[in-house]
LUMNUVO-557852 format. One line per 5 residues: number of its first residue (from 1); their letters; for each residue z, x, y of C-alpha. Coordinates in nm, 3 decimals. Each point is the difference from the previous one (the first is absolute). Example, Ala and Ser with C-alpha at 12.3 -4.5 7.8 and 13.67 -1.06 7.14 Angstrom:
<pts>
1) as) 0.780/1.230/-0.450 | -0.066/0.137/0.344 .
</pts>
This chain:
<pts>
1) mlysp) 0.680/-0.266/-2.468 | 0.232/0.269/-0.133 | 0.173/0.276/0.190 | 0.290/0.236/-0.058 | 0.329/-0.115/0.160 .
6) dpiaa) 0.134/0.355/0.009 | 0.177/0.083/0.328 | -0.214/0.127/0.287 | 0.119/0.161/0.324 | -0.154/0.087/0.334 .
11) iatap) 0.082/0.072/0.363 | -0.069/-0.332/0.175 | 0.011/0.124/0.358 | -0.271/0.187/0.187 | -0.023/0.380/-0.033 .
16) grggv) 0.181/0.207/0.262 | 0.343/0.001/0.157 | 0.189/-0.318/0.088 | 0.347/-0.137/0.040 | -0.021/-0.187/-0.332 .
21) gvirv) -0.206/0.056/-0.313 | -0.030/-0.232/-0.299 | -0.043/0.075/-0.369 | -0.106/-0.294/-0.217 | 0.053/-0.018/-0.378 .
26) sgrri) -0.127/-0.284/-0.220 | -0.004/-0.070/-0.373 | 0.215/-0.081/-0.297 | 0.298/0.207/-0.105 | 0.077/0.146/0.342 .
31) daivh) 0.377/-0.009/-0.065 | -0.013/0.370/-0.094 | -0.163/0.079/0.334 | 0.261/-0.202/0.191 | 0.285/0.169/-0.189 .
36) gligr) -0.140/0.352/0.027 | -0.081/-0.028/0.369 | 0.293/-0.212/0.126 | 0.259/0.015/-0.278 | 0.101/-0.366/0.000 .
41) pltpr) -0.155/-0.345/-0.054 | -0.136/-0.189/0.298 | 0.053/-0.363/0.092 | -0.341/-0.172/0.014 | -0.146/-0.054/0.347 .
46) hahfa) 0.286/0.176/0.179 | -0.029/0.315/0.209 | 0.230/0.276/-0.131 | 0.084/0.319/0.183 | -0.028/0.286/-0.248 .
51) rfraa) -0.038/0.372/-0.044 | -0.312/0.080/-0.199 | 0.081/0.258/-0.265 | -0.196/0.292/-0.139 | 0.009/0.102/-0.368 .
56) dtgai) 0.306/0.218/0.064 | 0.170/-0.303/0.168 | -0.032/0.167/0.340 | -0.120/-0.220/0.285 | -0.369/-0.010/0.093 .
61) degla) 0.045/-0.249/0.283 | 0.194/-0.310/0.096 | -0.120/-0.342/0.103 | -0.049/-0.355/-0.127 | -0.095/-0.120/-0.348 .
66) lyfpg) -0.124/-0.351/-0.084 | -0.059/-0.144/-0.346 | -0.223/-0.301/-0.071 | 0.003/-0.109/-0.365 | -0.321/-0.149/-0.134 .
71) pnsft) -0.161/-0.245/0.012 | 0.140/-0.061/0.349 | -0.157/0.304/0.160 | -0.330/0.100/0.161 | -0.147/0.129/-0.325 .
76) gedvl) 0.173/-0.245/-0.232 | 0.178/0.297/-0.163 | 0.334/0.167/0.071 | -0.038/0.177/0.335 | 0.216/0.267/0.163 .
81) eiqgh) -0.050/0.092/0.366 | 0.166/0.312/0.136 | 0.023/0.042/0.376 | 0.079/0.353/0.105 | -0.074/0.233/0.288 .
86) ggpvv) -0.373/0.014/0.061 | -0.072/0.371/-0.021 | -0.278/0.098/-0.243 | 0.220/0.254/-0.182 | 0.278/-0.254/-0.060 .
91) mnmll) -0.245/-0.268/-0.109 | -0.171/0.231/-0.247 | 0.336/0.110/-0.141 | 0.100/-0.363/-0.057 | -0.337/-0.082/-0.157 .
96) krcie) 0.024/0.305/-0.226 | 0.346/-0.115/-0.112 | -0.137/-0.346/-0.091 | -0.271/0.167/-0.208 | 0.261/0.214/-0.176 .
101) lgarh) 0.190/-0.318/-0.088 | -0.297/-0.161/-0.175 | -0.238/-0.142/0.258 | -0.357/0.119/0.051 | -0.201/0.033/0.320 .
106) aepge) -0.151/-0.334/0.102 | -0.376/-0.024/0.034 | -0.156/-0.133/0.325 | 0.069/-0.371/0.027 | 0.193/-0.015/-0.327 .
111) fskra) 0.295/-0.194/0.143 | -0.233/-0.271/0.132 | -0.200/0.009/-0.322 | 0.316/-0.065/-0.202 | 0.087/-0.287/0.236 .
116) flngk) -0.343/-0.147/-0.072 | 0.022/0.052/-0.377 | 0.348/-0.157/-0.005 | -0.117/-0.308/0.190 | 0.190/0.075/0.322 .
121) ldlaq) -0.323/0.018/0.203 | -0.358/-0.100/-0.066 | -0.274/0.253/0.065 | -0.086/-0.126/0.349 | 0.367/0.022/0.100 .
126) aeava) 0.033/0.348/-0.149 | -0.299/0.118/0.203 | 0.156/-0.158/0.309 | 0.298/0.237/-0.041 | -0.232/0.298/0.053 .
131) dlida) -0.188/-0.181/0.277 | 0.324/-0.072/0.187 | 0.090/0.370/-0.017 | -0.350/0.103/0.115 | -0.036/-0.268/0.272 .
136) qseaa) -0.167/0.143/0.311 | 0.090/-0.285/0.235 | 0.261/-0.272/0.046 | -0.258/-0.264/-0.098 | -0.075/0.189/-0.323 .
141) arsal) 0.372/0.029/-0.078 | 0.056/-0.373/0.054 | -0.296/-0.087/-0.220 | 0.113/0.242/-0.272 | 0.344/-0.162/0.002 .
146) ksldg) -0.165/-0.341/-0.049 | -0.180/0.132/-0.306 | 0.322/0.158/-0.128 | 0.175/-0.337/0.043 | -0.275/-0.155/-0.215 .
151) afsle) -0.217/-0.182/0.256 | -0.324/0.145/-0.137 | 0.109/-0.053/-0.360 | 0.086/-0.365/0.067 | -0.351/-0.060/0.138 .
156) vralv) -0.156/0.162/-0.305 | 0.221/-0.185/-0.247 | -0.082/-0.334/0.164 | -0.369/0.073/-0.056 | 0.066/0.107/-0.360 .
161) deliq) 0.206/-0.314/-0.070 | -0.286/-0.220/0.119 | -0.244/0.196/-0.214 | 0.225/-0.051/-0.301 | 0.000/-0.375/0.063 .
166) lrmlv) -0.380/-0.001/0.013 | -0.019/0.203/-0.319 | 0.230/-0.249/-0.175 | -0.241/-0.280/0.090 | -0.291/0.199/-0.136 .
171) eatld) 0.185/0.077/-0.323 | 0.078/-0.369/-0.042 | -0.369/-0.078/0.035 | -0.089/0.267/-0.257 | 0.276/-0.100/-0.244 .
176) fpeee) -0.076/-0.373/0.007 | -0.378/-0.031/0.035 | 0.000/-0.332/-0.187 | 0.221/-0.169/0.258 | -0.168/-0.237/0.242 .
181) idflq) 0.209/0.134/0.287 | -0.165/0.268/0.214 | 0.311/0.201/0.085 | -0.181/0.209/0.263 | -0.142/-0.298/0.183 .
186) aadaq) 0.319/-0.203/-0.026 | 0.201/0.280/0.162 | -0.271/0.079/0.259 | -0.027/0.356/-0.131 | -0.301/0.071/0.219 .
191) grlla) 0.184/-0.106/0.317 | 0.304/0.204/-0.100 | -0.220/0.305/-0.058 | -0.156/-0.040/0.346 | 0.349/-0.022/0.155 .
196) lqtql) 0.102/0.308/-0.196 | -0.300/0.192/0.136 | 0.098/-0.098/0.355 | 0.356/0.122/-0.048 | -0.122/0.321/-0.161 .
201) akvli) -0.219/0.066/0.305 | 0.304/-0.041/0.227 | 0.201/0.248/-0.210 | -0.290/0.246/0.019 | 0.001/-0.020/0.381 .
206) aasqg) 0.377/0.057/0.017 | -0.022/0.289/-0.248 | -0.287/0.155/0.197 | 0.216/-0.004/0.311 | 0.284/0.156/-0.197 .
211) rllre) -0.227/0.279/-0.126 | -0.091/0.079/0.360 | 0.368/0.034/0.089 | 0.054/0.232/-0.296 | -0.311/0.217/0.009 .
216) gmhvv) -0.142/-0.047/0.349 | -0.347/0.114/0.093 | -0.166/0.339/0.044 | -0.192/0.025/0.327 | -0.211/0.308/0.074 .
221) ligqp) -0.103/0.100/0.354 | -0.347/0.155/-0.001 | -0.261/0.100/0.253 | -0.148/0.292/0.183 | 0.223/0.268/0.153 .
226) nvgks) 0.178/-0.080/0.325 | -0.046/-0.379/-0.008 | 0.378/-0.057/0.008 | 0.102/-0.039/-0.365 | 0.322/0.199/0.043 .
231) slmna) 0.077/-0.178/0.326 | -0.038/-0.335/-0.173 | 0.221/0.118/-0.286 | 0.272/0.097/0.247 | -0.036/-0.328/0.189 .
236) lagee) 0.035/-0.206/-0.317 | 0.292/0.211/-0.124 | 0.176/-0.005/0.335 | 0.060/0.375/-0.012 | -0.184/0.332/0.003 .
241) vaivt) -0.077/0.043/-0.369 | -0.341/0.164/0.047 | -0.106/0.281/0.234 | -0.226/-0.115/0.284 | -0.216/0.235/0.211 .
246) diagt) -0.337/-0.015/0.174 | -0.133/0.256/-0.248 | -0.233/-0.154/-0.258 | 0.112/0.067/-0.356 | 0.373/0.024/0.078 .
251) trdtv) 0.089/-0.207/-0.308 | -0.099/0.206/-0.304 | 0.197/-0.179/-0.270 | 0.107/-0.353/-0.080 | 0.316/-0.120/0.178 .
256) reliq) 0.182/-0.296/-0.156 | 0.244/-0.236/0.164 | 0.169/-0.318/-0.123 | -0.018/-0.277/0.260 | 0.150/-0.348/-0.037 .
261) lqgvp) -0.173/-0.308/0.135 | 0.210/-0.317/-0.045 | 0.167/0.166/-0.297 | -0.330/0.096/-0.168 | -0.019/0.376/-0.063 .
266) lhvid) -0.324/0.157/0.122 | -0.069/0.352/-0.121 | -0.213/0.132/0.287 | -0.194/0.321/-0.063 | -0.139/0.205/0.288 .
271) taglr) -0.287/0.219/-0.115 | -0.211/0.293/0.112 | -0.300/-0.090/0.214 | -0.315/-0.044/-0.206 | -0.269/0.241/0.110 .
276) etdda) -0.203/0.297/-0.118 | 0.199/0.322/0.049 | -0.003/0.368/-0.097 | 0.381/0.020/0.020 | 0.125/0.043/-0.359 .
281) verig) 0.342/-0.155/0.075 | -0.151/-0.299/0.178 | -0.241/-0.054/-0.293 | 0.297/-0.026/-0.235 | 0.156/-0.260/0.232 .
286) iertw) -0.326/-0.198/0.002 | -0.010/0.005/-0.382 | 0.353/-0.137/-0.004 | -0.108/-0.269/0.245 | -0.261/-0.127/-0.245 .
291) gaigk) 0.262/0.010/-0.275 | 0.232/-0.218/0.212 | -0.287/-0.239/0.072 | -0.056/-0.047/-0.372 | 0.360/-0.121/-0.046 .
296) adlal) 0.028/-0.215/0.315 | 0.021/-0.379/0.025 | -0.144/-0.006/0.352 | -0.180/0.245/0.228 | 0.030/0.003/0.377 .
301) llvds) -0.312/0.165/0.140 | 0.094/0.128/0.344 | -0.278/0.012/0.256 | 0.011/0.144/0.351 | -0.081/-0.308/0.209 .
306) ragvt) -0.175/0.219/0.258 | -0.263/0.105/-0.254 | -0.006/-0.311/-0.219 | -0.113/0.011/-0.359 | -0.203/0.318/-0.042 .
311) redle) -0.232/0.123/-0.272 | 0.287/0.208/-0.138 | 0.218/-0.314/-0.023 | -0.274/-0.183/-0.190 | -0.026/0.294/-0.240 .
316) ilarl) 0.375/-0.022/-0.063 | -0.028/-0.375/-0.065 | -0.288/0.057/-0.242 | 0.213/0.237/-0.210 | 0.300/-0.232/-0.030 .
321) pralp) 0.062/-0.184/-0.330 | -0.169/-0.339/0.011 | 0.314/-0.185/-0.107 | 0.215/0.158/0.275 | 0.063/-0.237/0.295 .
326) vlrvf) -0.066/0.165/0.337 | 0.136/-0.092/0.341 | -0.171/0.163/0.298 | 0.248/0.102/0.268 | -0.151/0.088/0.339 .
331) nkvdl) 0.255/0.229/0.162 | 0.042/0.121/0.361 | -0.090/-0.334/0.162 | 0.230/0.106/0.286 | -0.284/0.238/0.099 .
336) tgevp) -0.278/-0.259/-0.026 | 0.162/-0.313/0.143 | -0.078/-0.204/-0.312 | 0.236/-0.285/-0.081 | 0.245/0.109/-0.274 .
341) gdvgr) 0.067/-0.219/-0.300 | -0.170/-0.162/-0.297 | -0.365/-0.068/0.083 | -0.096/-0.124/-0.347 | -0.255/0.130/-0.250 .
346) dvihv) 0.263/0.241/-0.134 | 0.019/0.174/0.337 | 0.314/0.074/0.205 | 0.013/0.156/0.348 | 0.311/0.211/0.065 .
351) saktg) 0.143/0.277/0.208 | 0.225/0.221/-0.210 | 0.108/0.168/0.325 | 0.122/-0.314/0.182 | 0.074/-0.218/-0.302 .
356) eglda) -0.238/-0.277/0.108 | -0.149/-0.192/-0.292 | 0.247/0.137/-0.255 | 0.167/-0.337/-0.056 | -0.339/-0.149/-0.084 .
361) lrqrl) -0.062/0.290/-0.238 | 0.334/-0.054/-0.172 | -0.076/-0.371/-0.046 | -0.343/0.080/-0.141 | 0.152/0.249/-0.244 .
366) lqqvg) 0.239/-0.268/-0.128 | -0.288/-0.248/-0.031 | -0.201/0.260/-0.188 | 0.269/0.040/-0.269 | 0.043/-0.377/-0.027 .
371) wqgeq) 0.354/-0.012/0.137 | 0.106/-0.354/0.093 | 0.338/0.085/0.147 | 0.339/0.021/-0.168 | 0.084/-0.328/-0.171 .
376) dgvfi) 0.295/-0.130/-0.199 | -0.210/-0.029/-0.316 | -0.116/0.362/-0.009 | 0.142/0.209/-0.284 | -0.075/0.361/-0.084 .
381) arerh) -0.282/0.050/-0.249 | -0.209/0.273/-0.156 | -0.365/0.041/-0.082 | 0.068/-0.066/-0.369 | 0.151/-0.337/0.095 .
386) ldair) -0.311/-0.092/0.198 | -0.219/0.107/-0.290 | 0.197/-0.222/-0.239 | -0.025/-0.300/0.235 | -0.374/0.052/0.049 .
391) rasrh) -0.056/0.019/-0.377 | 0.207/-0.315/-0.050 | -0.212/-0.172/0.266 | -0.322/0.098/-0.177 | 0.133/-0.136/-0.330 .
396) ldaal) 0.095/-0.330/0.166 | -0.348/-0.023/0.151 | -0.145/0.058/-0.347 | 0.237/-0.260/-0.145 | -0.118/-0.259/0.251 .
401) aayhr) -0.362/0.076/-0.086 | 0.082/-0.041/-0.371 | 0.209/-0.316/0.044 | -0.204/-0.203/-0.251 | 0.001/0.280/-0.259 .
406) telfa) 0.362/-0.033/-0.106 | 0.044/0.319/-0.201 | -0.157/0.219/0.270 | 0.202/-0.188/0.263 | 0.318/0.082/-0.194 .
411) eelrl) -0.091/0.368/-0.035 | -0.062/0.047/0.373 | 0.333/-0.163/0.080 | 0.172/0.238/-0.242 | -0.164/0.305/0.156 .
416) gqnal) 0.097/-0.123/0.347 | 0.361/-0.036/-0.108 | 0.003/0.350/-0.150 | -0.134/0.146/0.326 | 0.280/-0.162/0.201 .
421) neitg) 0.262/0.103/-0.254 | -0.096/0.364/0.061 | 0.153/-0.030/0.348 | 0.352/-0.074/-0.126 | -0.039/0.211/-0.315 .
426) eftsd) 0.009/-0.281/-0.255 | -0.337/0.121/-0.127 | -0.029/0.371/0.081 | -0.097/0.306/-0.201 | 0.243/0.288/-0.051 .
431) dllgv) -0.254/0.234/0.160 | 0.004/-0.200/0.323 | 0.381/0.005/0.006 | -0.006/0.378/-0.032 | -0.234/0.033/0.298 .
436) ifsrf) 0.199/-0.243/0.217 | 0.346/0.147/-0.054 | -0.114/0.363/0.011 | -0.062/-0.049/0.373 | 0.363/-0.093/0.074 .
441) cigk) 0.254/0.249/0.126 | 0.225/0.165/-0.260 | 0.323/-0.184/0.085 | -0.157/-0.348/-0.024 .
</pts>
């Protein structure tokens, strides 16, 4: 896979003002940039105090400069890091000077992409860099660091290595059909394939947990006006994020809040009450409610426990997408005397006002997303990883079914290996790489 090693430069720190800002430069032939900006050579991997010079040799800023010659750097190329004062004007002046000296503006994720292309990271590790930056909880950050350290990649490579061994046995059978030895039977290829399927299923479970930590779940609160959706949102969030009044129709737009349950991010969406209305603004809010429902992973249908499930509630249920899981939450049990908690049949009794039953609701939400609790073996993962593992699993199932048809057996094993190799990038199209790295921040 070819790429241009020309120098690239970018601001690696977040936009805005800060005590320190960092400019990163990577590529071949960056000596001219070092000389033009600093005026002297730098000792590798040592911090140097320097004045950063403009074209007229006047000072732009002063700070620290570090030089990492390739291949012993993050990207595998020569890398220069400039640490100056973190004001946006100063940072942009320093970046502009690097461009004047021969660098070009880095594209999103281009530093990590070069690290991948130069063999410093595999694709799963490169994605973990972005996931560590974007982590929304401590659990997600720990899991992303495991993937960055190679835990996920090691699991995948172990599966691939075993597949390669199986494929070697198959090739021996195909290459020496006249031999009396049945290489597949002698090596218990069928038993090894069954063991491989079991291990693949375990990796899928761990990756599914990691995807939950990374992406979380979108939960939409729906129901008639004044059943307590906003009150429940505030109770789950632990603060007043939605306006609560006794006036029906108070919520006229979707209100979103990120809530963490055991490190799993839940994107909770409070919506306008679903009812027929002549209010033009409220109608817009109701339209947005149905839009949020279409993108949700789970719907909480709030019901006033004093009235129970009404005809209007049944009409709401009838309009929901068939594939959308629904949990019925009977609110205001403090006014009816009903026992709060999980009563089964996808029904929870709560009081958003007093907080009774909320712990049971939180546990049910975690059960609904399939969360099994933070474990040592959980690593961060993405939907594309799960898709690759599922495809590999289907190919192994097909291989087992075709065990006595050697050529078909070999082909399914090959396809299974290719699917797993997509995770680490050993078998990945250039188009997919472009999509993956385009979602990184500029300085990574």
